[in-house]
C-alpha positions in Angstrom: -157.1 118.2 -347.5 -158.8 120.0 -350.7 -159.7 117.3 -353.7 -156.4 117.3 -355.5 -154.7 116.7 -352.5 -156.8 113.4 -351.5 -156.0 109.8 -352.1 -158.2 108.7 -355.5 -159.1 105.0 -356.1 -160.1 103.9 -359.8 -161.5 100.2 -361.0 -160.2 98.8 -363.9 -163.2 98.3 -366.8 -162.2 95.6 -369.6 -166.0 95.8 -371.2 -164.6 99.7 -372.2 -161.5 99.9 -374.5 -158.3 100.3 -373.4 -156.5 104.2 -372.9 -155.0 104.8 -376.5 -151.2 104.7 -376.0 -149.9 106.1 -379.0 -151.6 108.9 -379.0 -150.5 109.6 -375.2 -146.7 108.7 -376.1 -147.0 106.2 -373.6 -146.2 103.0 -376.9 -143.4 101.6 -374.7 -146.6 100.1 -372.8 -148.9 98.3 -375.1 -152.2 97.2 -374.8 -152.6 98.4 -371.0 -155.7 95.5 -370.4 -153.0 93.2 -371.4 -150.6 94.5 -369.3 -153.0 94.8 -366.1 -154.4 90.9 -366.9 -150.3 89.6 -366.7 -150.1 91.7 -363.8 -153.2 90.3 -361.6 -155.5 92.7 -362.4 -159.6 91.7 -362.9 -162.3 93.5 -364.1 -163.9 95.3 -361.1 -159.8 95.8 -359.5 -159.2 98.7 -358.0 -156.2 101.0 -358.5 -155.2 103.9 -355.6 -152.9 106.4 -356.4 -151.1 108.4 -353.1 -152.0 112.5 -353.8 -148.5 112.4 -355.8 -150.2 110.5 -358.3 -148.1 107.7 -358.0 -149.2 104.4 -356.7 -148.3 102.8 -354.2 -147.5 98.7 -355.7 -147.7 97.6 -351.8 -151.1 98.6 -351.4 -152.8 97.3 -355.2 -151.3 94.0 -354.4 -153.4 93.9 -352.1 -156.5 93.3 -354.4 -154.7 90.9 -356.6 -153.6 88.3 -354.6 -154.5 85.6 -351.8 -158.2 85.8 -351.2 -159.1 89.2 -352.2 -158.4 88.2 -355.5 -160.7 86.0 -355.4 -163.5 88.7 -354.0 -166.6 89.9 -355.9 -165.6 93.7 -357.3 -168.7 94.4 -354.6 -166.2 93.8 -351.7 -163.0 95.3 -353.8 -164.8 98.5 -354.1 -166.0 98.9 -349.9 -162.3 97.7 -349.3 -161.2 100.1 -351.3 -162.9 103.3 -350.3 -162.7 102.2 -346.1 -158.4 102.5 -347.4 -158.7 105.5 -349.4 -160.5 107.1 -346.0 -157.7 105.7 -343.6 -155.0 107.1 -345.9 -156.0 110.3 -345.9 -156.5 110.5 -342.5 -153.1 109.5 -341.7 -151.7 111.9 -343.9 -153.7 114.6 -342.1 -152.4 113.5 -339.1 -149.0 112.8 -340.7 -147.9 109.1 -340.3 -148.3 106.6 -343.0 -149.7 103.5 -343.7 -146.7 101.3 -342.9 -146.3 103.1 -339.6 -149.5 103.7 -337.8 -150.3 102.5 -334.3 -152.8 101.4 -332.4 -153.4 104.4 -330.8 -153.9 105.7 -335.2 -157.0 103.1 -335.4 -158.8 104.4 -332.3 -158.1 108.3 -333.1 -159.4 107.2 -336.9 -163.0 105.2 -335.1 -163.1 108.3 -332.7 -163.2 111.0 -336.5 -165.3 108.5 -338.0 -168.4 108.1 -335.5 -168.0 111.4 -333.3 -165.4 113.7 -334.1 -167.5 117.3 -334.3 -165.0 118.2 -336.9 -165.8 115.5 -339.4 -168.6 116.5 -341.1 -169.1 113.4 -342.9 -168.9 111.2 -339.6 -170.9 107.4 -339.7 -173.1 105.4 -337.8 -171.0 102.4 -335.8 -172.5 99.7 -338.4 -170.4 101.6 -341.5 -167.2 101.9 -338.8 -167.5 98.0 -338.9 -166.9 98.0 -342.4 -163.3 100.1 -342.0 -162.6 97.9 -338.9 -163.4 95.2 -341.1 -161.6 95.8 -343.9 -158.4 97.5 -342.3 -158.2 94.2 -340.5 -158.2 92.0 -343.5 -155.8 94.6 -345.1 -153.3 94.6 -342.8 -153.6 90.7 -341.2 -152.3 91.0 -345.1 -149.8 93.7 -344.9 -148.4 92.0 -342.2 -147.9 87.6 -343.8 -146.5 89.7 -346.8 -144.2 92.4 -345.7 -144.0 92.2 -342.0 -145.9 94.8 -340.7 -147.4 95.1 -337.7 -151.7 95.0 -337.8 -152.6 98.1 -335.4 -155.9 97.3 -335.4 -156.7 95.8 -332.4 -158.9 93.0 -332.8 -159.3 89.4 -333.2 -157.4 87.8 -335.0 -158.9 86.6 -338.8 -157.8 83.2 -338.6 -159.0 83.5 -334.4 -162.2 85.0 -335.6 -163.4 82.8 -338.1 -162.6 79.2 -336.0 -164.5 80.5 -332.8 -167.3 81.2 -335.0 -167.4 77.9 -336.6 -167.5 76.0 -333.5 -169.5 77.9 -331.2 -171.6 80.1 -333.7 -170.3 83.5 -333.0 -167.3 85.0 -332.6 -165.6 86.5 -329.9 -165.7 90.3 -328.9 -163.8 92.5 -330.9 -161.8 95.4 -329.1 -162.4 97.9 -332.0 -165.9 97.3 -332.8 -168.5 99.8 -332.2 -170.7 98.9 -329.2 -173.9 100.7 -331.3 -172.7 98.0 -334.6 -174.2 95.2 -333.2 -177.7 93.9 -333.4 -178.9 96.8 -331.5 -178.3 99.1 -335.1 -180.2 97.1 -337.2 -183.2 99.0 -338.0 -186.6 98.0 -339.7 -189.4 100.0 -341.4 -192.9 100.1 -341.0 -195.0 100.1 -344.2 -196.5 103.7 -343.9 -193.1 104.8 -343.0 -191.2 103.5 -346.3 -194.2 104.8 -348.4 -193.3 108.0 -346.5 -190.2 107.7 -347.1 -190.8 106.7 -350.9 -193.1 110.0 -351.5 -190.7 112.7 -350.1 -187.5 111.4 -351.0 -188.5 110.0 -354.6 -191.7 111.3 -355.4 -191.5 115.1 -354.0 -194.0 115.5 -351.3 -193.9 117.3 -348.4 -194.0 115.6 -344.1 -197.8 117.5 -345.3 -198.4 114.7 -347.6 -198.7 117.4 -350.5 -196.5 117.7 -353.3 -193.8 120.7 -353.2 -195.2 123.8 -355.3 -193.6 124.0 -358.5 -192.6 120.2 -358.4 -195.0 118.3 -360.4 -193.3 114.7 -359.3 -189.3 112.7 -358.2 -188.1 114.0 -361.4 -187.9 112.0 -364.5 -186.5 108.7 -362.8 -189.5 108.8 -360.2 -191.2 105.3 -361.7 -187.9 103.5 -362.0 -187.0 104.5 -358.3 -190.0 103.8 -356.6 -189.8 100.7 -358.4 -186.8 99.7 -357.5 -187.5 100.3 -353.7 -191.0 98.7 -354.0 -188.9 95.7 -354.9 -186.7 95.6 -352.5 -188.9 95.8 -349.7 -191.1 93.3 -351.7 -188.8 90.9 -352.6 -186.3 91.0 -349.3 -183.6 90.6 -351.9 -180.2 92.1 -351.8 -179.5 95.5 -353.0 -176.6 94.0 -355.6 -179.4 90.6 -356.7 -182.6 92.7 -356.9 -180.2 95.4 -359.6 -178.7 92.8 -361.6 -182.6 91.1 -362.5 -183.3 91.0 -366.5 -186.1 91.3 -368.0 -186.3 87.8 -369.5 -186.2 86.5 -365.8 -189.4 88.6 -364.3 -192.9 87.0 -364.9 -195.7 89.2 -366.2 -198.0 90.4 -363.6 -201.1 88.0 -363.6 -204.1 87.2 -361.5 -201.8 85.7 -358.7 -200.6 87.9 -355.8 -197.4 86.2 -355.8 -195.1 85.7 -358.8 -192.0 83.0 -358.3 -188.5 84.4 -360.3 -185.1 82.6 -360.2 -182.4 84.7 -359.2 -179.1 83.3 -360.4 -176.3 82.1 -359.4 -173.5 84.8 -360.0 -175.9 87.3 -358.3 -176.5 85.7 -354.7 -174.3 87.0 -352.4 -171.0 84.2 -352.5 -172.6 82.9 -355.9 -172.4 79.0 -354.5 -175.8 78.7 -356.4 -179.2 80.1 -357.2 -182.7 80.0 -355.6 -186.3 80.7 -356.7 -187.5 84.4 -354.6 -191.0 85.4 -354.7 -192.2 89.2 -356.1 -195.9 90.5 -354.9 -197.5 91.5 -358.0 -197.8 95.0 -357.3 -194.3 95.2 -357.5 -194.1 93.4 -361.1 -197.1 96.1 -362.3 -194.9 98.9 -360.5 -191.7 97.4 -362.6 -194.6 96.9 -365.7 -195.0 100.5 -365.6 -191.4 102.1 -365.6 -191.0 99.7 -368.5 -194.4 100.8 -370.8 -193.9 101.6 -373.9 -195.5 104.6 -374.5 -195.4 106.2 -370.5 -192.2 104.3 -368.9 -189.7 106.6 -368.7 -187.4 103.1 -369.3 -188.0 103.3 -373.3 -187.8 106.7 -373.6 -183.8 106.5 -372.2 -183.1 103.7 -374.7 -184.8 105.5 -377.3 -182.6 108.4 -376.8 -179.5 106.6 -376.5 -179.8 104.6 -379.7 -180.9 107.8 -381.9 -177.4 108.6 -380.3 -175.6 105.7 -380.7 -174.3 104.7 -377.5 -175.1 101.1 -377.7 -173.5 100.8 -381.4 -170.2 102.2 -379.7 -170.3 100.1 -376.9 -167.1 97.8 -375.9 -167.8 93.9 -375.5 -171.9 94.4 -376.6 -173.9 90.8 -376.6 -176.7 90.2 -378.7 -178.6 87.7 -377.2 -180.8 85.9 -379.9 -183.6 84.1 -377.7 -184.1 82.8 -374.1 -185.5 79.2 -373.2 -187.1 80.1 -369.8 -187.3 76.3 -369.3 -183.6 76.2 -369.3 -182.6 79.7 -368.5 -180.1 79.6 -371.5 -179.4 82.6 -374.1 -178.7 82.1 -377.2 -176.2 84.8 -378.3 -174.9 86.1 -381.6 -171.3 84.2 -382.2 -168.6 85.3 -385.4 -169.6 82.2 -386.4 -173.1 81.4 -385.6 -174.6 81.7 -382.4 -173.5 80.0 -378.4 -175.4 79.0 -375.7 -174.6 80.8 -372.3 -176.4 79.7 -368.8 -178.0 83.0 -366.7 -176.5 81.2 -363.6 -172.9 81.8 -364.8 -173.8 85.8 -366.1 -172.4 87.7 -362.8 -174.0 91.6 -363.1 -170.7 93.0 -365.0 -171.4 90.3 -367.6 -175.6 91.3 -367.6 -174.7 95.1 -367.9 -173.4 94.0 -372.1 -176.5 91.6 -372.9 -178.3 93.7 -375.7 -181.2 92.1 -378.2 -181.5 93.7 -381.6 -185.0 95.5 -382.3 -186.8 97.3 -385.6 -185.7 100.7 -383.3 -181.3 99.3 -382.6 -180.3 97.9 -380.5 -181.8 97.6 -376.7 -180.5 96.1 -373.1 -181.8 93.3 -371.0 -180.7 95.1 -367.7 -183.9 96.4 -366.3 -182.8 99.1 -364.4 -181.6 102.1 -367.1 -179.9 105.4 -366.0 -181.0 108.4 -367.4 -177.9 107.8 -370.9 -179.4 104.7 -371.1 -177.0 102.6 -370.4 -177.5 99.8 -367.5 -177.4 101.5 -363.7 -174.6 99.5 -362.1 -175.6 98.3 -358.3 -173.1 100.3 -356.6 -175.1 103.9 -357.8 -178.4 103.1 -356.2 -176.2 104.1 -352.9 -176.8 107.4 -354.5 -180.2 107.0 -355.3 -180.6 106.3 -351.4 -178.3 109.0 -350.2 -180.4 112.1 -352.4 -183.6 110.8 -351.0 -181.9 110.9 -347.2 -180.6 114.9 -348.2 -184.2 115.6 -349.6 -186.0 114.3 -346.8 -184.0 116.0 -344.3 -184.6 119.7 -346.3 -187.8 118.6 -346.3 -187.6 117.7 -342.5 -185.7 121.5 -341.6 -188.6 123.0 -343.8 -191.2 121.7 -341.2 -189.3 122.8 -338.3 -188.2 126.0 -339.2 -190.9 127.4 -341.6 -190.3 130.6 -341.3 -186.4 130.5 -341.7 -185.2 131.8 -338.6 -182.6 129.2 -337.9 -178.9 130.1 -338.0 -176.4 127.8 -340.3 -175.7 125.6 -337.6 -179.0 125.2 -336.3 -180.2 124.5 -339.4 -177.6 121.8 -339.8 -179.0 120.1 -336.5 -182.6 120.4 -337.5 -181.3 118.4 -340.5 -179.9 115.5 -338.2 -183.3 115.2 -336.3 -185.0 113.6 -338.7 -186.5 110.8 -338.2 -187.3 109.6 -341.1 -184.4 107.6 -343.7 -183.6 104.7 -345.0 -180.5 102.7 -346.2 -180.9 99.6 -349.2 -180.3 97.0 -347.1 -183.2 98.6 -344.3 -185.4 97.1 -347.0 -184.3 93.5 -346.4 -184.7 93.9 -342.6 -187.7 95.5 -343.1 -188.8 92.7 -345.1 -187.7 89.9 -342.9 -189.8 91.7 -339.7 -193.0 91.1 -341.8 -192.5 88.0 -342.5 -191.6 86.8 -339.1 -195.5 88.7 -337.9 -197.5 86.8 -340.7 -195.5 83.3 -340.4 -196.3 83.5 -336.4 -199.7 84.5 -337.3 -200.2 81.9 -339.3 -198.3 78.7 -336.9 -199.8 80.1 -334.3 -203.5 79.6 -335.5 -202.5 75.8 -337.3 -201.4 74.8 -334.2 -204.1 75.4 -331.7 -205.2 72.6 -330.0 -201.6 70.2 -330.4 -200.2 68.8 -327.6 -196.5 70.1 -327.0 -195.0 66.9 -328.7 -197.4 67.0 -331.8 -196.3 70.8 -332.4 -192.3 69.6 -331.9 -193.6 66.6 -334.5 -194.8 69.1 -336.9 -192.4 71.8 -337.0 -190.0 68.8 -337.2 -191.1 67.8 -340.4 -192.0 71.4 -341.9 -189.4 73.9 -340.0 -190.1 76.2 -337.8 -190.5 80.0 -338.3 -186.4 80.5 -339.0 -186.7 77.7 -341.4 -189.1 79.5 -343.6 -187.2 82.7 -343.4 -184.2 81.3 -344.1 -186.0 80.1 -347.4 -187.2 83.6 -348.2 -184.0 85.7 -347.5 -181.8 82.8 -349.0 -179.7 82.4 -346.1 -178.0 78.8 -346.0 -179.0 78.4 -342.2 -182.0 79.9 -340.5 -179.4 80.7 -337.4 -178.1 83.6 -339.8 -181.8 85.1 -339.3 -182.0 84.8 -336.1 -178.8 86.1 -335.2 -178.1 88.9 -337.2 -181.3 89.9 -339.2 -183.9 89.5 -335.8 -182.2 88.3 -332.6 -183.8 91.5 -330.2 -187.3 90.5 -331.2 -187.1 86.9 -330.0 -187.0 87.8 -326.9 -191.0 88.6 -327.6 -193.2 86.0 -326.6 -195.3 85.7 -329.9 -198.0 83.6 -327.4 -198.3 87.0 -326.1 -198.0 89.0 -329.4 -201.0 87.1 -331.1 -203.0 88.1 -328.4 -202.9 91.9 -329.8 -203.7 90.9 -333.2 -206.9 91.0 -334.8 -208.0 89.1 -338.1 -206.9 91.8 -340.5 -203.5 91.0 -341.9 -202.0 94.2 -342.0 -203.6 95.8 -339.1 -201.9 92.8 -337.1 -199.0 92.5 -338.7 -198.3 96.5 -337.6 -199.7 95.8 -334.5 -197.2 92.6 -333.8 -194.8 95.3 -335.1 -195.2 98.5 -333.2 -195.4 95.9 -329.5 -191.3 96.3 -331.1 -190.8 99.5 -331.1 -192.2 100.1 -328.0 -189.7 97.6 -326.5 -186.3 98.5 -328.7 -186.7 101.7 -330.5 -185.2 99.9 -333.9 -188.0 100.6 -335.9 -187.8 103.8 -337.9 -191.6 105.1 -337.8 -193.1 107.7 -340.2 -192.6 111.7 -339.1 -195.0 113.6 -338.5 -195.2 116.9 -339.3 -194.8 119.9 -336.6 
């Protein structure tokens, strides 16, 4: 299939002016945004088109009613892209989504994960997202249109009730074996730094910058600060990508600064929470934002000169900020209005600007090359590009004379041991703090009797409770079962015996022990 024969998806953007229907000869349609809202669309709602250019209204209805209608734009985006890939696959095998069978879904799983003819194969964890999205879609379509659900899986309602009753769901027959906690990956500190240096800063596996390359590109300071922040704070991608400059503390004398994560940026959006930022991360963000040397100020000035901010539809001008109440004063037609930072979702935050002597300036920290706020999901592209650069660097190391054929070169790229996803930073944060907390608990409980130890943990909480607080989980079981479950099989007392007094050395030693047991840790790659 070529690009013109595929299903496509777009998303409603109510922050941009609607198309001029009169200029298009479609004046009978009226204002397209008003029409879309009347039909159940929200900002970010997907619109899917078939290869013929016509929509299937039944598919698009999935995102506009029931449970999906109240989901977050990030969920819509993941499910929409899953459906696009699924629909393209069905077109290729000669069937339609409302006629698909269990065999079609099993063939789709094989094609996505293992079929050598597919040059865009995914890991089992990625297919797990496909499986969940297809099951939700067909569970809805079954109820709405009496279409048979071909996804051989535990029913959504059964899975949820079982999870509530027993703390976990039944084994899903379509879920790949590799999609369980065995696929959770962490990075050692040196691997993280090597990934950052090669993927974002233009170094090679030999530790040297490539000839003719002075750095990792114009956005090197932005990208390295962002990655350091993911690893240093443990925040999810969407959370760290949505912060405003007024929400970050200044880097001072303390090793860890504290900040507030707004409720509408937290996964689930139930309540905001405190999180901690290492001083070196704050310093990296300040370097990126430096008025003289940082790339952020440069893209802002360029956007101001080109009038991008003034033309932005729906921009709100912030006149003041009260850090104690976490509220903004925003210019309104008849004065000003107060806004709580907790109530501002990422799409609202991207429209917040302050007026300076140079012109409008965004409060959103992370900016694209054009000076506009960088959308959270676009960071996935940054990580993908870095992984490709690292694979190319590994190929140069593996084949310095360039003698490998096309297939051999592709195989060498696939064998690259160093790669990373945004969520691996969060898992690495969790493992690092598990190690630190284990070390601290072991030392402070020396000499206590078993009963006293139990008393102590009842009063102050065990390691899992403290980790849940650091990660923003509502229950420690989430931390234990989904982040570090394989690690719990090792006795902490055994691990502590191998640690020395230096924190960095101790933490790395602890993590390396697990690497030898499970192979779930990505370590730095060595030059061949």
